[in-house]
N, C-alpha and C positions, 0 to 999 in steps of 0.2 A: 504495498501499499505506499502511498503515498506519506512523506518524512514529515514525524511531526514538525511543527510552527513553536520555537521559541519564546517563551514570554519576553516580554520589555522590560532590560537590565531595571532594578530598583535604587531610587537614588542612593547615593553613598551618604554614609554621616549622618541619618538619622537615630536622635536619642533613644524616640520615643515612639518604641515598636512593638507595645503592648497585645494593639486589635491583631496586629501584622504573625506576632508572633501564637495567639489564643489562635489565631486559624490555621496556622501549620500544625499545631499539638493537633488539634480537631481533625484534618486531611489524615497525621501519624494515622490518630487511633482508630479511624476507618481503615485504613490500609494495612493495619497490623490484622484485620479478622481474615485477611486473604493471600499472607504470607506464608507460602510452601515450607518454610526453613532453607532453600536452595538457595546456596549464594555461587552466582556467576564470576569468573575474571575479568575485568573490560578493560583493553586497550587504551590507554589513553590517548586519543586524537583530537586536536587543538580546535581545527579545521570542519567540524562536521558538529554545525548549531544544534543538531535534531536529539544528540548524545547527554545534553547539558553539564559535558564536562568541565568544560570552561565555565557556567554557571555554580557548579559544585564548589571548584578550584576559589571561585570571586567570593561568595557567600561565607567560606572555612576563614580564607583571608581576612577580610573585613572584619569577620567576628575576636582576630586576634588581634586587630590591629587597634580594636575598639578596646580591647581587653587591656591593651597598656598606652592607648591613649593617642598609638600612634596615625598618621595623616591613612584615612583608608581614599582606596584609587575606585573607578566605573570598571564593567566587565572589559571592557576595550585596553587600557591596560594591563589586565590583567591575565588576558589573554594573548597578550606582545611579551609580558614578562613570563610566562609559563613555557613560550612556546624557544627562548631559551635556556633552560634550566637543561644539565646533561643529568641522564637519572643516576641514581645515589648504587654503587658498586658495595662491597661486603665492607664500609665504615663504621666507624660508633652512630653514626647519622642514621643508617638503615638501620642498626641492631637497636637502637633505642625507640625509631619506630614503630618495630616488633613489640618489643616490653611496655610502650606506653599502648599501642591498639592491646593489648594483653590485655590490660589495666582496664580498659574500657568495656570489654566484652562483658566483666565481672557485674558492671556498673549497668549497663542494657539489660543483663540478669536477674538482676532485683537483689542484689547482694549487699547488706546493712552494715555487717558484721566486719572491722575495723581488721581487726586479723586476717582478711581474706584478700584485703588488698596489700602489696608491698611496696617498697620505696628501693629502685636499682642502682646501684653505686661501680660503674663499670669503668675499667683502662683497658682497651685493647692492645697497648704497647707491651703491660707488664708479662702476660694478660692477669687480669684482673676482675670478678664480677660476684658481685656479693649484693644479698636480697634482704630489707628489713622491714618491717611491720610499722610501717605510718604513726606517729606521733597524734595523740586523741588531740582535738579540736583545742583551741585557748581560751579558758571562759576570764573574763571579768568578775574579777573576787573583792568585795567590801574590805577597806583597811582600818585596823582601830590609831593608825598613824598613817599618815603620807608623808613623804618627806618635802613633796613641793607644795602640797598643800597647809603643813607642817599641821596637820590634825587627821582627826577622822573622816573617810568618806566612805559613802553608800553607792553600792552598785545595784541601779532598778532599773530593771528584774537583778537577782543574784545571780550570778553564773553567763549572763548575755554573754553574746559571742559577737566577732568582729561582723557578723552577718546578719546579724541581726539590724533592725531599725523601727524608728516606728515614723509611723504613714500617719500624716493627716489632710482628709479628704475635706476641709470644710470649705473648700473655693478659694476666692482671694480674699485674704484677712486683714488686718492690721498687726502688727507686731501687740498689742496689748489684747487682741481678741486671742491670738495666742498663745499670751500670757495667761489669760482666763481660763482656757481651755487646761493649756499642761496644770493647775492650783487646783481648775476642778475633778480633772481626772486623775493627777497623780500627787495632789501635796506640796509642787514647785513652785517657789519663789525664783522666778528668772532675773539673772541681771545683765546677761553678756550673751550673745545672740552674734556668732560667728559663720562666714561661708566660704567654705578654704580659707583663704590667708587675710580675707577682709572680714572686717570687725563692721556690723550690721548696725548695733546697738553695746552700749557701753553703759553700764548705770552711776559709774565711778568716777567718770570725767569732771573736770573740772565745771561749776558751776551748773551739772547736771544738762550737758550741752548736747546730748541725745536724745532728750525729754519730748522736743517737740513730734521727733520719730512715732514716736507712742500708735497717733492714730494714724501715720500711716500705711498703705500697703507693703508688704515684705519685698513684695518682687520691685515696686515699684524705687526704692531706696536701690536695692542690688545696683538697678537698671544705671542709678545715677551716678553711683559712687564707685561704681567696679571696672574696670579696664577692661573684664573678659565679656562680653556680649551674651547673654543667651542665646544656644545653639536656633538654630529655627526648627519648630518642632515640638522642641521642649515644651514640657507644661509644670515642671518642679523644680527645686531647688532642693539639694542638700544642704541643709544647717545644721550647727553644732547650736547645743545652751549650756549656759552654767546658772550655777547660783547655790541655793539653799534647801532643804528640807523643810517645810513651814513646824512639824510638828517638834525637830528636835533641834534643827539649828547647822547640822552638820551640809558638809557640802557634798551632791551626790555627783554622779557619773550614768551617764543612761548613753545609748545606744543614738546616731544620729537622726537625724527628723528628715523623712522625705516629704518635706513640703506643696503639693500640689495648689496651683494656685489658678488652675482652667481645669 
Protein backbone atom coordinates (compact mmCIF):
# COMPACT_ATOMS: atom_id res chain seq x y z
CA UNK A 1 0.00 0.00 0.00
CA UNK A 2 1.01 3.67 -0.14
CA UNK A 3 3.52 4.91 2.42
CA UNK A 4 2.13 6.57 5.51
CA UNK A 5 2.36 10.34 5.64
CA UNK A 6 4.42 11.46 8.66
CA UNK A 7 2.83 14.06 10.95
CA UNK A 8 4.15 17.63 10.88
CA UNK A 9 7.08 18.20 13.26
CA UNK A 10 6.06 19.49 16.71
CA UNK A 11 7.25 22.95 17.81
CA UNK A 12 10.57 22.81 19.66
CA UNK A 13 10.95 24.05 23.20
CA UNK A 14 7.38 24.06 24.55
CA UNK A 15 7.59 23.58 28.32
CA UNK A 16 3.87 23.14 28.87
CA UNK A 17 3.19 19.76 27.25
CA UNK A 18 0.82 18.19 29.80
CA UNK A 19 -2.13 17.86 27.33
CA UNK A 20 0.14 16.33 24.68
CA UNK A 21 1.67 13.91 27.18
CA UNK A 22 -1.77 12.88 28.43
CA UNK A 23 -2.90 12.14 24.87
CA UNK A 24 0.25 10.12 24.14
CA UNK A 25 -0.23 8.06 27.32
CA UNK A 26 -3.83 7.35 26.31
CA UNK A 27 -2.64 6.22 22.88
CA UNK A 28 0.00 3.96 24.45
CA UNK A 29 -2.60 2.40 26.75
CA UNK A 30 -4.74 1.50 23.73
CA UNK A 31 -1.75 0.17 21.78
CA UNK A 32 -0.61 -1.96 24.74
CA UNK A 33 -3.77 -4.07 24.49
CA UNK A 34 -2.89 -5.14 20.94
CA UNK A 35 0.84 -5.84 21.42
CA UNK A 36 2.02 -9.39 20.70
CA UNK A 37 5.25 -9.13 22.69
CA UNK A 38 7.44 -9.73 19.62
CA UNK A 39 10.24 -7.31 18.72
CA UNK A 40 11.55 -6.79 15.19
CA UNK A 41 14.95 -5.13 14.66
CA UNK A 42 14.79 -1.97 12.54
CA UNK A 43 17.52 -0.81 10.16
CA UNK A 44 18.05 2.93 10.55
CA UNK A 45 17.12 4.89 7.44
CA UNK A 46 17.07 8.67 7.77
CA UNK A 47 15.67 9.37 4.30
CA UNK A 48 12.47 7.32 4.67
CA UNK A 49 9.99 9.59 6.44
CA UNK A 50 7.37 6.83 6.64
CA UNK A 51 9.40 4.84 9.22
CA UNK A 52 9.39 7.69 11.81
CA UNK A 53 13.04 7.03 12.72
CA UNK A 54 13.99 10.71 12.61
CA UNK A 55 10.80 11.63 14.48
CA UNK A 56 11.75 9.25 17.30
CA UNK A 57 15.34 10.52 17.46
CA UNK A 58 14.14 14.13 17.41
CA UNK A 59 11.72 13.54 20.29
CA UNK A 60 14.25 11.58 22.38
CA UNK A 61 17.07 14.08 21.84
CA UNK A 62 14.86 17.06 22.70
CA UNK A 63 13.62 15.37 25.88
CA UNK A 64 17.21 14.86 27.00
CA UNK A 65 18.09 18.43 26.02
CA UNK A 66 15.14 19.81 27.95
CA UNK A 67 16.13 17.80 31.02
CA UNK A 68 19.57 19.47 31.03
CA UNK A 69 18.37 22.87 29.71
CA UNK A 70 20.26 22.47 26.42
CA UNK A 71 18.97 24.27 23.33
CA UNK A 72 16.52 22.03 21.47
CA UNK A 73 16.38 21.61 17.68
CA UNK A 74 13.80 20.95 15.00
CA UNK A 75 13.35 17.80 12.93
CA UNK A 76 15.48 18.95 9.99
CA UNK A 77 18.52 19.68 12.16
CA UNK A 78 18.11 16.31 13.89
CA UNK A 79 18.08 14.61 10.48
CA UNK A 80 21.26 16.43 9.44
CA UNK A 81 23.12 15.50 12.65
CA UNK A 82 21.91 11.87 12.73
CA UNK A 83 23.10 11.36 9.16
CA UNK A 84 26.68 12.18 10.15
CA UNK A 85 26.93 9.81 13.12
CA UNK A 86 29.28 6.86 12.66
CA UNK A 87 27.76 3.65 14.09
CA UNK A 88 29.28 2.69 17.43
CA UNK A 89 31.42 -0.45 17.59
CA UNK A 90 32.58 -2.42 20.64
CA UNK A 91 33.19 0.65 22.77
CA UNK A 92 32.23 1.77 26.24
CA UNK A 93 29.40 3.78 24.67
CA UNK A 94 27.91 0.66 23.12
CA UNK A 95 28.25 -1.28 26.37
CA UNK A 96 26.63 1.48 28.44
CA UNK A 97 23.75 1.58 25.97
CA UNK A 98 23.19 -2.10 26.70
CA UNK A 99 23.26 -1.89 30.50
CA UNK A 100 21.02 1.19 30.52
CA UNK A 101 18.54 -0.50 28.20
CA UNK A 102 18.48 -3.48 30.55
CA UNK A 103 17.45 -1.18 33.42
CA UNK A 104 14.74 0.36 31.23
CA UNK A 105 13.32 -3.12 30.56
CA UNK A 106 13.02 -3.66 34.31
CA UNK A 107 11.17 -0.37 34.71
CA UNK A 108 8.65 -0.95 31.92
CA UNK A 109 7.91 -4.42 33.33
CA UNK A 110 6.77 -2.79 36.57
CA UNK A 111 9.64 -3.55 38.95
CA UNK A 112 9.53 -1.28 42.02
CA UNK A 113 11.99 -2.98 44.41
CA UNK A 114 15.20 -0.92 44.34
CA UNK A 115 17.21 -4.12 44.91
CA UNK A 116 16.18 -5.26 41.42
CA UNK A 117 17.98 -2.31 39.80
CA UNK A 118 21.73 -1.86 39.43
CA UNK A 119 24.33 0.88 39.08
CA UNK A 120 27.19 -0.01 36.73
CA UNK A 121 30.85 1.00 37.07
CA UNK A 122 32.78 -0.05 33.97
CA UNK A 123 36.30 0.48 32.63
CA UNK A 124 37.05 -1.59 29.53
CA UNK A 125 40.72 -0.55 29.57
CA UNK A 126 41.45 -2.61 32.72
CA UNK A 127 38.97 -4.37 32.18
CA UNK A 128 36.76 -3.85 35.24
CA UNK A 129 32.98 -4.18 35.43
CA UNK A 130 31.13 -3.80 38.73
CA UNK A 131 27.43 -3.61 39.60
CA UNK A 132 25.93 -2.27 42.82
CA UNK A 133 22.51 -1.58 44.29
CA UNK A 134 21.45 2.08 43.91
CA UNK A 135 21.12 4.21 47.02
CA UNK A 136 17.62 4.94 48.24
CA UNK A 137 16.15 8.33 47.41
CA UNK A 138 17.37 11.19 49.62
CA UNK A 139 14.69 12.52 51.95
CA UNK A 140 14.65 15.90 53.65
CA UNK A 141 14.35 15.63 57.43
CA UNK A 142 13.73 18.11 60.22
CA UNK A 143 16.71 19.24 62.32
CA UNK A 144 16.90 20.32 65.94
CA UNK A 145 19.68 22.71 64.93
CA UNK A 146 20.42 23.92 61.41
CA UNK A 147 23.85 25.60 61.09
CA UNK A 148 22.60 27.98 58.41
CA UNK A 149 19.44 29.10 60.20
CA UNK A 150 21.10 28.78 63.65
CA UNK A 151 18.05 27.06 65.08
CA UNK A 152 15.52 24.27 64.52
CA UNK A 153 14.04 23.71 61.08
CA UNK A 154 10.94 21.64 60.32
CA UNK A 155 10.36 19.83 57.02
CA UNK A 156 6.77 19.91 55.79
CA UNK A 157 5.91 17.20 54.99
CA UNK A 158 8.52 15.19 56.89
CA UNK A 159 10.69 13.13 54.55
CA UNK A 160 9.73 14.83 51.29
CA UNK A 161 12.11 14.37 48.34
CA UNK A 162 13.56 16.66 45.69
CA UNK A 163 10.99 15.24 43.28
CA UNK A 164 8.04 16.54 45.30
CA UNK A 165 6.33 19.86 44.73
CA UNK A 166 3.31 21.82 45.95
CA UNK A 167 0.89 22.61 43.13
CA UNK A 168 -1.09 25.85 43.46
CA UNK A 169 -3.89 26.11 40.90
CA UNK A 170 -5.84 29.09 42.17
CA UNK A 171 -5.50 31.03 38.92
CA UNK A 172 -3.65 34.34 38.73
CA UNK A 173 -3.29 35.51 42.34
CA UNK A 174 -1.45 38.14 44.35
CA UNK A 175 1.32 37.56 46.86
CA UNK A 176 -1.14 38.24 49.67
CA UNK A 177 -3.55 35.63 48.33
CA UNK A 178 -0.72 33.09 48.15
CA UNK A 179 0.33 33.92 51.70
CA UNK A 180 -3.27 33.55 52.93
CA UNK A 181 -3.57 30.17 51.21
CA UNK A 182 -0.34 28.88 52.79
CA UNK A 183 -1.46 30.22 56.17
CA UNK A 184 -4.86 28.51 56.02
CA UNK A 185 -3.73 25.23 54.46
CA UNK A 186 -0.33 24.70 56.11
CA UNK A 187 -0.12 27.13 59.04
CA UNK A 188 2.82 29.07 57.59
CA UNK A 189 3.77 32.74 57.85
CA UNK A 190 5.64 33.77 54.68
CA UNK A 191 8.37 36.41 54.69
CA UNK A 192 10.28 35.69 51.48
CA UNK A 193 9.52 34.49 47.93
CA UNK A 194 12.11 33.66 45.27
CA UNK A 195 12.01 32.32 41.72
CA UNK A 196 15.42 30.95 40.82
CA UNK A 197 17.86 33.77 41.55
CA UNK A 198 15.14 36.43 41.51
CA UNK A 199 13.87 37.76 44.85
CA UNK A 200 10.18 38.44 44.25
CA UNK A 201 9.32 39.45 47.81
CA UNK A 202 11.40 40.14 50.92
CA UNK A 203 9.70 41.32 54.09
CA UNK A 204 13.01 42.26 55.72
CA UNK A 205 14.11 44.99 53.32
CA UNK A 206 14.56 48.43 54.94
CA UNK A 207 11.32 50.37 55.15
CA UNK A 208 9.38 47.26 54.12
CA UNK A 209 10.20 48.19 50.53
CA UNK A 210 8.34 45.23 49.03
CA UNK A 211 5.05 45.84 50.88
CA UNK A 212 3.32 47.26 47.75
CA UNK A 213 3.99 43.96 45.97
CA UNK A 214 1.55 42.15 48.27
CA UNK A 215 -1.32 43.46 46.13
CA UNK A 216 0.37 42.61 42.82
CA UNK A 217 0.06 39.42 40.77
CA UNK A 218 3.06 37.14 41.25
CA UNK A 219 3.74 36.69 37.53
CA UNK A 220 3.49 40.46 36.92
CA UNK A 221 6.27 41.14 39.42
CA UNK A 222 8.41 38.39 37.89
CA UNK A 223 8.00 39.81 34.38
CA UNK A 224 8.89 43.30 35.60
CA UNK A 225 12.08 42.50 37.52
CA UNK A 226 13.44 39.34 35.87
CA UNK A 227 15.87 39.34 32.95
CA UNK A 228 14.51 35.97 31.80
CA UNK A 229 11.06 36.10 30.17
CA UNK A 230 8.56 33.32 30.82
CA UNK A 231 8.85 30.90 27.84
CA UNK A 232 5.99 31.05 25.37
CA UNK A 233 3.35 28.48 26.24
CA UNK A 234 4.42 28.06 29.88
CA UNK A 235 1.65 28.90 32.30
CA UNK A 236 3.42 28.38 35.62
CA UNK A 237 6.33 29.59 37.74
CA UNK A 238 8.46 27.49 40.09
CA UNK A 239 8.82 29.49 43.28
CA UNK A 240 10.30 28.92 46.73
CA UNK A 241 9.06 30.47 49.96
CA UNK A 242 10.59 31.04 53.39
CA UNK A 243 9.22 32.05 56.75
CA UNK A 244 8.08 30.48 60.01
CA UNK A 245 5.50 28.05 61.35
CA UNK A 246 2.77 30.08 63.04
CA UNK A 247 2.22 27.65 65.93
CA UNK A 248 5.87 27.11 66.93
CA UNK A 249 7.74 30.03 65.39
CA UNK A 250 10.31 27.62 63.92
CA UNK A 251 11.71 28.02 60.42
CA UNK A 252 10.37 25.56 57.87
CA UNK A 253 11.46 23.85 54.69
CA UNK A 254 8.90 22.77 52.08
CA UNK A 255 9.01 21.52 48.48
CA UNK A 256 9.08 24.13 45.70
CA UNK A 257 5.72 25.56 44.66
CA UNK A 258 4.49 25.10 41.09
CA UNK A 259 2.27 28.16 40.75
CA UNK A 260 -0.14 28.06 37.79
CA UNK A 261 -1.16 31.60 36.85
CA UNK A 262 -3.26 30.53 33.85
